[in-house]
N, C-alpha and C positions, 0 to 999 in steps of 0.2 A: 475555522475554515482550513481546509487543507490546500495547499498551493505547492504541488510538486510537479516536476515534468519528468518525462521518460530519462533525460539526461540525469536529473537529480538522483533518481532511483538507481541508475546504473553505477553511480559512484558510492551508493551505500554498501556496507558490508552485509553479509547473510545475517548477522545478529541484528544489525540496525534495520534491515527490511522485516525481520520477524517481529521486532518491537513496534515498528510503524504499522504493520499489519494489525497487530493486537489492538493498538489504538484507534485505528480506522474501523475495526470491527466493532468495537465499543461505541463509536459514534455513529455507526450506521443503523442505529435503533431509529424506527420511523419518527418517533416523538422528538428526536434530536434535530436542532436547526441545521447541523452540518450533514445530514443524512445523505443528501444528494451528492456532495463532494466527497464523502466518505466512500460511497459505492464506486464512484469513479476511481478514487485512489485504490481501492481494493482491486479493481479490475487491472489497473496498471501494475500493481505489485504482483499479481498472479502472472502477468505477461512477462515481467522481468524475471520472476523465478523460473518460468518455463523456458525463457531463452537461455538461462545460464545452465540449465540442464540438472541431471542429478548430482548430488554431493559425492565427492570421491571416497 
């Protein structure tokens, strides 16, 4: 189960966000028990990436 807050994500580096996104993507398969929380985490990660804007 993924338990992250927006504050937790804001503290992560870009590389850490990318790795977490990959992990959540794999867990978001419907047959996975964590699919619901993985989908929520993916949405939160996308929002954090959008908030940070494009890479320099």
